[in-house]
C-alpha positions as CSV (number, residue, x, y, z in Angstrom):
1,M,-0.1,0.2,-0.1
2,K,1.3,3.4,-0.8
3,I,0.8,5.7,2.3
4,A,1.5,9.8,2.3
5,L,3.1,10.8,5.6
6,A,2.1,14.8,6.1
7,Q,4.3,16.0,8.8
8,L,3.0,19.5,9.0
9,N,3.2,22.7,11.1
10,Y,-0.2,23.7,12.6
11,H,-1.6,26.7,14.2
12,I,-4.0,26.3,17.2
13,G,-7.6,27.3,16.1
14,N,-6.5,28.7,12.8
15,F,-9.0,26.5,10.9
16,Q,-8.7,28.2,7.7
17,D,-5.0,27.8,7.5
18,N,-4.9,24.5,8.8
19,K,-7.6,23.2,6.5
20,E,-5.9,24.7,3.2
21,K,-3.0,23.1,4.5
22,I,-4.7,19.6,4.9
23,I,-6.0,20.1,1.5
24,R,-3.2,21.0,-0.3
25,H,-1.4,17.9,0.9
26,I,-4.4,15.4,0.1
27,G,-3.8,16.7,-3.5
28,K,-0.1,16.3,-3.4
29,A,-0.8,12.8,-2.2
30,R,-3.2,12.0,-4.7
31,E,-1.1,13.2,-7.4
32,A,1.7,10.9,-6.4
33,G,-0.4,7.9,-6.5
34,A,-1.0,7.4,-2.7
35,E,-3.9,5.4,-1.4
36,L,-3.9,7.2,2.0
37,V,-2.5,10.2,3.4
38,V,-1.9,10.2,7.3
39,F,-2.0,13.5,9.1
40,S,-1.0,14.1,12.9
41,E,-3.0,14.1,16.0
42,L,-5.8,17.1,16.4
43,S,-4.4,18.3,13.2
44,V,-7.5,20.3,12.5
45,T,-7.4,22.1,15.8
46,G,-4.0,22.0,16.4
47,Y,-2.4,20.6,19.5
48,Y,-3.3,21.4,22.2
49,P,-6.3,23.5,22.4
50,H,-6.9,23.4,26.1
51,D,-10.2,25.0,27.3
52,L,-10.8,26.0,23.9
53,L,-12.3,22.5,23.7
54,E,-15.1,23.5,26.2
55,R,-16.2,26.3,23.9
56,K,-19.5,25.1,21.5
57,E,-18.5,27.4,18.7
58,F,-14.8,25.9,18.7
59,I,-15.8,22.1,18.2
60,E,-18.6,23.4,15.6
61,H,-16.1,25.1,13.7
62,S,-13.6,22.0,13.8
63,Q,-16.7,19.6,12.9
64,K,-17.4,21.8,9.8
65,T,-13.8,21.9,8.9
66,I,-13.6,18.2,8.9
67,E,-16.6,18.0,6.8
68,E,-15.2,20.2,4.1
69,I,-11.9,18.6,4.2
70,A,-13.5,15.3,3.6
71,R,-15.2,16.5,0.5
72,H,-11.4,16.6,-1.2
73,C,-11.1,13.1,-0.3
74,T,-11.9,11.6,-3.8
75,G,-9.8,9.0,-5.3
76,I,-7.7,8.9,-2.1
77,A,-8.6,8.4,1.7
78,A,-7.2,10.3,4.5
79,L,-6.6,10.0,8.3
80,V,-7.2,13.5,10.2
81,G,-7.0,14.4,13.7
82,G,-9.7,16.5,15.5
83,P,-12.0,16.4,18.4
84,S,-15.4,14.5,17.9
85,I,-18.5,14.4,20.3
86,N,-19.1,11.8,22.7
87,R,-23.0,10.9,22.0
88,S,-23.4,9.1,25.1
89,P,-25.2,10.7,27.9
90,K,-22.4,9.5,30.2
91,G,-18.6,10.7,30.5
92,K,-16.6,13.5,29.0
93,M,-18.1,15.4,26.2
94,L,-15.5,15.0,23.5
95,Y,-13.2,12.0,22.2
96,N,-9.9,12.7,20.9
97,S,-10.2,11.4,17.5
98,A,-8.8,10.2,14.2
99,F,-11.3,10.8,11.2
100,F,-11.1,8.3,8.3
101,L,-12.1,10.4,5.1
102,K,-13.0,8.5,1.8
103,D,-15.2,9.2,-1.0
104,G,-15.9,12.6,-0.2
105,K,-17.4,12.1,3.2
106,I,-16.4,10.9,6.9
107,E,-16.3,7.2,6.6
108,S,-15.5,6.3,10.2
109,V,-14.2,8.1,13.3
110,H,-11.8,6.3,15.7
111,H,-10.9,7.4,19.4
112,K,-7.8,7.7,21.5
113,T,-7.7,5.2,24.4
114,L,-4.6,6.4,26.5
115,L,-5.3,9.7,27.6
116,P,-2.0,11.2,29.2
117,T,-2.5,13.4,32.5
118,Y,1.1,13.9,33.2
119,D,3.6,16.9,32.6
120,V,2.4,19.0,30.0
121,F,-0.6,16.7,29.2
122,D,-3.9,17.2,30.5
123,E,-6.2,15.1,28.0
124,Y,-8.7,13.4,30.7
125,R,-9.8,17.2,31.5
126,H,-11.3,16.9,28.1
127,F,-11.6,13.7,26.5
128,E,-13.3,10.3,27.2
129,P,-11.5,7.1,26.5
130,N,-11.9,4.9,23.7
131,R,-13.4,1.5,24.6
132,N,-14.1,0.2,21.1
133,F,-11.2,-1.4,19.2
134,E,-12.5,-1.5,15.3
135,L,-9.9,-1.8,12.1
136,I,-10.1,0.0,9.2
137,E,-10.3,-2.0,5.8
138,L,-8.9,-0.1,3.0
139,N,-7.9,-1.8,-0.5
140,G,-7.7,-5.4,0.8
141,K,-5.6,-4.1,3.8
142,K,-6.7,-4.1,7.5
143,L,-5.4,-1.0,9.3
144,A,-5.5,-0.2,13.3
145,V,-5.7,3.5,13.7
146,T,-4.0,4.5,17.4
147,I,-3.4,7.8,18.3
148,C,-0.1,9.2,19.9
149,E,-0.1,7.8,23.7
150,D,-1.7,4.7,22.5
151,L,1.5,2.9,21.8
152,W,3.1,4.2,25.0
153,Y,1.4,1.5,27.2
154,N,4.7,-0.1,28.1
155,Q,6.6,3.4,29.0
156,P,8.5,3.3,32.3
157,V,6.9,5.2,34.7
158,L,8.9,7.2,37.6
159,S,7.0,6.7,40.9
160,A,7.8,7.2,44.6
161,F,6.7,3.6,45.0
162,G,9.0,2.0,42.2
163,R,8.2,1.6,38.5
164,E,4.5,0.7,37.5
165,K,2.2,0.5,34.6
166,L,0.4,3.7,33.9
167,Y,-2.4,2.3,32.1
168,A,-4.8,-0.5,32.7
169,V,-5.4,-1.2,28.9
170,S,-3.1,-2.0,26.1
171,P,-4.5,-0.6,22.8
172,M,-1.9,-2.7,20.7
173,K,-2.8,-5.9,22.4
174,E,-6.6,-5.3,21.5
175,Y,-5.8,-4.6,17.9
176,A,-3.4,-7.2,17.7
177,K,-6.0,-9.7,18.3
178,Q,-7.5,-9.0,15.2
179,N,-4.5,-9.4,13.1
180,P,-4.2,-6.0,11.3
181,D,-1.7,-5.5,8.6
182,L,-0.5,-2.2,9.6
183,V,-0.4,0.1,12.6
184,I,-1.3,3.8,11.9
185,N,-0.3,6.1,14.8
186,L,-1.2,9.9,14.4
187,S,0.9,11.9,17.0
188,A,1.7,15.0,18.6
189,S,4.8,14.1,20.8
190,P,6.7,16.8,21.9
191,F,10.5,17.0,21.9
192,S,12.4,16.4,24.9
193,Y,16.2,16.0,24.6
194,N,16.5,13.2,27.3
195,Q,13.5,11.1,26.2
196,E,14.0,11.4,22.7
197,K,15.5,7.8,22.6
198,L,12.9,6.4,24.9
199,R,10.3,7.5,22.4
200,K,11.8,5.9,19.4
201,D,12.6,2.7,21.6
202,I,8.7,2.5,22.4
203,L,7.6,2.5,19.0
204,L,10.2,0.3,17.7
205,N,9.4,-2.4,20.4
206,N,5.9,-2.0,19.6
207,A,6.8,-3.2,16.0
208,R,8.8,-6.1,17.4
209,D,6.7,-7.5,20.0
210,F,3.4,-7.5,17.9
211,N,5.0,-8.3,14.5
212,I,3.4,-5.5,12.8
213,P,4.6,-2.6,10.6
214,I,3.8,0.9,12.2
215,V,3.4,4.3,10.4
216,Y,4.0,7.0,12.9
217,V,3.2,10.6,11.7
218,N,4.4,13.4,14.2
219,Q,3.5,17.0,14.2
220,V,6.1,19.3,13.7
221,G,6.3,23.1,14.9
222,A,6.0,25.1,18.2
223,Q,2.8,25.8,20.0
224,T,4.2,28.4,22.8
225,E,6.0,26.4,25.2
226,I,5.7,23.2,23.4
227,I,7.9,22.3,20.6
228,F,7.3,19.3,18.2
229,D,10.1,17.8,16.4
230,G,8.6,15.9,13.8
231,G,10.7,12.9,12.8
232,S,7.8,10.7,11.5
233,L,8.6,7.1,10.8
234,F,7.9,4.0,8.7
235,I,9.1,1.0,11.1
236,D,8.7,-2.6,9.5
237,A,7.4,-5.7,11.5
238,N,11.2,-6.6,12.6
239,G,11.4,-3.2,14.4
240,D,13.7,-1.5,11.9
241,V,13.3,1.9,10.7
242,V,12.6,1.8,7.0
243,S,12.0,5.7,6.6
244,E,12.7,8.6,8.9
245,M,11.6,12.0,8.1
246,A,13.2,15.3,8.9
247,Y,13.4,17.1,12.4
248,F,12.3,20.5,13.3
249,E,10.7,21.1,9.9
250,E,7.6,20.2,7.6
251,D,8.1,17.1,5.7
252,F,5.9,14.9,3.0
253,R,6.8,11.5,2.0
254,I,5.2,8.6,0.4
255,I,6.1,5.2,1.5
256,D,5.3,1.9,0.0
257,T,4.7,-0.6,2.8
258,E,5.2,-3.6,0.7
259,N,8.9,-2.6,0.0
260,T,10.9,-2.7,3.0
261,N,14.2,-3.6,1.8
262,S,15.4,-0.1,0.9
263,K,16.1,1.5,4.2
264,D,17.1,5.3,5.2
265,T,20.5,5.9,6.3
266,L,19.6,7.5,9.9
267,R,21.6,10.7,10.7
268,E,23.0,10.8,14.4
269,Y,22.4,14.3,16.2
270,E,24.4,15.6,18.9
271,P,21.7,16.5,21.9
272,I,22.8,20.0,22.0
273,E,22.3,20.3,18.3
274,K,18.6,19.3,18.7
275,I,18.0,21.6,21.6
276,H,19.6,24.5,19.4
277,D,17.5,23.6,16.4
278,A,14.3,23.1,18.7
279,L,14.9,26.7,20.4
280,V,15.1,28.4,17.1
281,L,11.8,26.7,16.0
282,G,10.3,27.7,19.2
283,I,11.2,31.4,18.8
284,R,10.0,31.4,15.2
285,D,6.6,29.8,15.9
286,Y,6.0,31.9,18.7
287,F,6.7,35.2,16.7
288,G,4.9,33.8,13.8
289,K,2.1,32.5,15.0
290,M,1.4,35.5,17.3
291,G,1.8,38.1,14.6
292,F,5.2,39.4,16.1
293,K,8.2,40.2,14.0
294,Q,10.8,42.0,16.0
295,A,12.8,40.9,19.2
296,T,14.8,42.9,21.6
297,L,17.0,41.8,24.8
298,G,19.7,43.2,27.0
299,L,23.1,42.1,25.8
300,S,25.6,41.9,28.8
301,G,28.6,40.2,27.4
302,G,27.5,37.0,29.4
303,I,26.9,33.6,27.9
304,D,23.3,33.7,28.3
305,S,22.4,36.7,26.3
306,A,25.1,35.9,23.9
307,V,23.5,32.2,23.1
308,T,19.8,33.9,23.1
309,V,20.8,36.6,20.8
310,V,22.2,34.1,18.3
311,L,19.2,32.0,18.7
312,A,17.0,34.9,17.7
313,V,19.0,36.3,14.7
314,L,18.7,32.3,13.3
315,A,14.9,32.5,14.0
316,L,14.0,35.9,12.8
317,G,16.7,37.5,10.9
318,P,19.3,40.0,11.9
319,E,17.1,42.8,10.7
320,N,14.6,42.0,13.3
321,V,16.7,41.8,16.6
322,R,17.8,45.0,18.5
323,V,19.5,44.9,21.5
324,L,20.5,47.3,24.5
325,L,24.0,47.4,26.2
326,M,23.5,48.6,29.7
327,P,26.8,48.9,31.4
328,S,27.1,49.9,35.1
329,K,30.2,51.0,37.1
330,Y,30.7,47.3,37.9
331,S,30.6,46.1,34.3
332,S,34.0,45.1,33.0
333,E,35.6,46.7,30.0
334,H,35.8,43.2,28.5
335,S,31.7,42.7,28.8
336,I,31.1,45.6,26.9
337,T,33.5,44.8,24.1
338,D,32.5,41.3,24.2
339,A,28.9,42.4,23.7
340,R,29.7,45.0,21.1
341,D,31.9,42.4,19.0
342,L,29.0,39.8,19.1
343,A,26.3,42.2,17.9
344,E,28.5,43.4,15.0
345,N,29.6,39.6,14.1
346,L,25.9,39.2,13.8
347,G,25.0,42.4,11.9
348,I,22.4,43.5,14.5
349,Q,21.5,47.2,15.6
350,Y,22.6,47.9,19.1
351,E,22.8,50.8,21.6
352,I,24.5,51.6,24.6
353,V,22.9,53.2,27.7
354,N,25.1,53.5,30.7
355,I,23.1,53.1,34.0
356,H,25.6,54.3,36.3
357,E,23.8,57.8,36.8
358,M,20.4,56.1,37.3
359,V,21.6,53.9,39.7
360,D,23.5,56.9,41.6
361,A,20.0,58.6,41.6
362,F,18.0,55.7,43.0
363,D,20.7,55.1,45.7
364,H,20.5,59.2,46.6
365,S,16.4,59.2,46.6
366,L,16.5,55.8,49.0
367,A,19.2,57.1,51.1
368,P,16.9,58.6,53.8
369,V,14.8,55.7,53.5
370,F,17.9,53.3,54.0
371,E,19.7,55.3,56.3
372,G,21.9,52.9,58.9
373,R,21.3,50.0,57.0
374,E,24.6,48.3,54.8
375,P,24.3,47.9,51.1
376,D,23.0,44.3,49.8
377,V,21.2,42.5,47.5
378,T,18.5,45.2,47.4
379,E,21.2,47.5,45.6
380,E,22.0,44.7,43.4
381,N,18.4,44.2,42.4
382,I,17.9,47.9,41.8
383,Q,20.5,47.6,38.9
384,A,18.6,44.6,37.4
385,R,15.2,46.5,37.5
386,I,16.5,49.3,36.0
387,R,17.6,47.4,33.2
388,G,14.5,45.7,32.8
389,T,12.6,49.0,32.8
390,L,15.1,50.2,30.1
391,M,14.3,47.0,28.2
392,M,10.7,47.1,28.3
393,A,10.7,50.9,27.2
394,I,12.3,49.5,23.9
395,S,9.9,46.9,23.7
396,N,6.9,49.4,24.3
397,K,8.2,52.2,21.9
398,F,9.3,50.1,19.1
399,G,6.9,47.1,19.4
400,H,9.6,44.6,19.9
401,I,9.1,41.5,21.9
402,L,11.3,41.1,25.1
403,L,13.3,37.8,25.1
404,N,14.0,36.8,28.4
405,T,17.9,35.1,28.7
406,S,17.7,33.5,32.4
407,N,18.7,29.8,32.2
408,K,17.2,26.7,34.1
409,S,19.9,26.6,36.8
410,E,19.2,30.2,37.9
411,A,15.3,29.9,37.6
412,A,15.7,26.6,39.6
413,V,17.6,28.4,42.4
414,G,15.9,31.8,42.0
415,Y,19.2,33.6,40.9
416,G,17.5,36.3,39.3
417,T,15.6,39.5,40.0
418,L,11.6,39.7,39.7
419,Y,10.6,42.6,37.4
420,G,14.3,42.9,36.4
421,D,16.4,40.3,34.5
422,M,13.4,38.0,34.7
423,N,11.2,40.3,32.4
424,G,10.1,39.2,29.0
425,G,7.4,37.8,26.5
426,L,9.2,34.5,26.2
427,S,11.9,32.5,28.0
428,V,14.2,31.2,25.4
429,L,16.8,29.3,27.8
430,G,14.6,28.8,31.0
431,D,14.6,24.8,30.4
432,V,18.4,24.9,29.3
433,Y,20.8,24.3,32.2
434,K,23.9,26.5,32.5
435,S,26.2,23.8,31.5
436,D,24.1,23.1,28.2
437,V,24.1,26.8,27.6
438,F,28.2,26.5,27.4
439,A,28.2,23.6,25.1
440,M,25.6,25.4,22.7
441,A,28.0,28.5,22.6
442,R,30.6,25.9,21.3
443,F,28.2,24.5,19.1
444,M,27.4,27.9,17.5
445,N,31.0,28.6,17.1
446,R,31.7,25.2,15.5
447,E,32.5,27.0,12.1
448,R,33.9,30.5,13.1
449,E,33.9,32.5,16.0
450,V,30.6,34.1,16.3
451,I,30.4,34.4,20.0
452,P,33.5,36.0,21.6
453,E,35.7,33.4,23.1
454,N,36.2,35.5,26.4
455,T,32.5,35.3,26.9
456,I,32.5,31.4,26.7
457,I,35.7,31.1,29.0
458,K,35.3,34.0,31.7
459,P,33.7,32.8,34.8
460,P,29.9,33.6,34.8
461,S,28.9,37.0,37.0
462,A,25.8,39.1,37.3
463,E,28.3,42.0,37.6
464,L,26.0,43.9,40.0
465,R,29.0,44.5,42.8
466,P,32.7,44.5,42.8
467,D,34.4,41.3,41.7
468,Q,31.4,39.2,41.8
469,K,31.1,35.7,40.5
470,D,28.4,33.4,40.3
471,S,30.3,31.0,42.4
472,D,30.4,33.1,45.2
473,S,26.7,32.2,45.8
474,L,26.2,28.8,43.9
475,P,28.1,25.4,43.7
476,D,29.8,25.1,40.3
477,Y,27.6,24.7,37.5
478,D,28.9,21.2,36.6
479,I,27.8,19.8,40.2
480,L,24.7,22.2,40.7
481,D,23.2,21.0,37.4
482,K,23.6,17.3,38.1
483,I,21.7,17.8,41.4
484,L,19.2,19.8,39.7
485,F,18.6,17.4,37.0
486,N,18.3,14.4,39.6
487,Y,15.9,16.7,41.6
488,I,14.0,18.0,38.9
489,E,13.8,15.5,35.9
490,L,14.4,12.3,37.7
491,A,12.7,13.4,40.9
492,K,14.9,11.8,43.1
493,S,14.8,12.7,46.7
494,P,17.7,14.8,48.4
495,R,18.8,11.6,50.4
496,E,19.0,9.5,47.1
497,I,21.1,12.3,45.4
498,I,23.4,12.4,48.7
499,E,23.9,8.8,48.1
500,M,25.0,9.1,44.5
501,G,27.9,10.9,46.3
502,F,27.2,14.6,46.2
503,E,28.2,16.7,49.2
504,E,25.1,16.7,51.7
505,D,25.1,20.7,52.6
506,T,25.1,21.4,48.8
507,V,22.2,19.4,47.9
508,H,20.3,20.6,50.8
509,M,21.1,24.0,49.8
510,A,20.1,23.3,46.1
511,V,17.1,21.8,46.8
512,R,15.9,24.3,49.5
513,K,16.5,27.0,46.8
514,V,14.4,25.3,44.3
515,N,11.4,24.9,46.6
516,I,11.4,28.4,48.2
517,N,11.8,30.0,44.5
518,E,8.4,28.9,43.3
519,Y,6.8,31.9,43.4
520,K,9.3,33.5,41.5
521,R,8.7,31.0,38.7
522,F,5.3,31.2,38.9
523,Q,5.7,34.9,37.3
524,T,8.2,34.0,34.6
525,P,7.3,34.2,30.9
526,P,6.2,31.2,28.9
527,I,9.6,29.1,28.9
528,L,10.4,26.9,25.5
529,R,10.4,23.3,26.6
530,V,13.3,20.8,25.7
531,S,13.4,18.5,28.5
532,S,11.0,15.9,30.2
533,K,10.4,18.4,33.0
534,A,10.3,22.2,32.3
535,F,9.1,24.6,34.6
536,G,5.8,26.1,33.8
537,F,2.5,24.2,33.5
538,G,4.2,20.9,33.2
539,R,5.4,20.9,36.8
540,K,2.8,21.7,39.0
541,M,4.1,22.9,42.5
542,P,2.1,24.6,45.5
543,L,3.5,28.3,46.0
544,V,2.4,28.0,49.7
545,A,3.6,24.7,51.3
546,K,5.5,23.2,54.2
547,Y,7.7,20.5,53.0
548,P,10.7,19.4,54.8
549,Y,13.2,20.1,52.3
């Protein structure tokens, strides 16, 4: 059977554009001689619409769009993802469904069985699980239609009580009883650098365990925080990849399920390259889908702002990025030079506004109020907030969106100033540990020196007091990041982390800082997600709680 895999970038709620894109690829597949074209999960609405699914007019618009798409399915069949109404008087109002379109109409509708409610997923909030496992028959072949999580029955589950099964039903087992010729999976599986191998292993193991080929069509593109990487697959019954599609870009491919002898040569990617590409896509889609064009940020001469501005230029073009250099009396001459050199390397507009006099004015005005008290973090934060105010002035005056440059290590331990360097419309590096920020800078310089070498090799510093270094307040990032990864991504307890060989006081200090700074992270801009546990709505923690760590 000749099947077209349409790996596309959708826009949530943009029914007109999504419809036109789907119809265009139906025509393309028909012209190429495909018998079936497969799109991704919730392709009509975009993934994930959240509480738009509770609005009657949204569902009606979705239904109408699917009916219009169906009329174009003549001489070819299609599988398109979208919400469908649960006609039963019991259960949730909707199903997460795959619509089988054929002969100009909706031939049948197939629902998702396993509804994830962990991390960024909250599908059981809106959808009823499937309990009916029916195959599709097309041109003499029996097809089992699954949707994303339906193939994740055997995923390992991190639990305080040990590993356990997350679901009570295995859709693959149910479909396998009917001996399908092929499993088709419509997916919206987000990118996560530390779970990418697991995702592919789960798909390959399903094919091997049930001895059934799998066609996996993933979404690509970013929807605010969540970034979909594509990488759609055709896997043979032996669990070998026959065809692998592009990552972080739209792709379209015709496969022949009867021809599995010719296999793609699979490209190996370094994790940092994929994180880099994910962030570029995340910035580009956030701006494009929101109707924004230009970005601004404060360029300090430090590693975080340097990496952020390079990503922004790759995503938006140098003509759409403008930066402000805001030295104070504590800024080193090298930092100013590094920032200027980077801006000139990239060909972007920059201005220099010295904040020395502004800081002095604040100190003078507050002197009567602060009389008898020694300078402390208050004065440091005033500098950060002056810079934040200046950046928001640029944003307001010129209509540029301010990019936040804080990394995950800083966000985790609260090493940032609310209403200062934590300002922004989008957090670019908020899910990237400091160690990986350095690795990304090296990756960016792999062909030529874009980021000045001094920016990479000098000790990190906020430069808010004389001779300040991050290491004055925090452990070395190589140590801190490992502790944070084990605590945040792997959900290990402080005791377990200490037993791994980390110093006890350092672990307790790091964990305590993570927990007491939840209120700060609650006020941060959306964070582009590249790991399995980003700060934001995928990690729900109480702001007010008494916890022993």
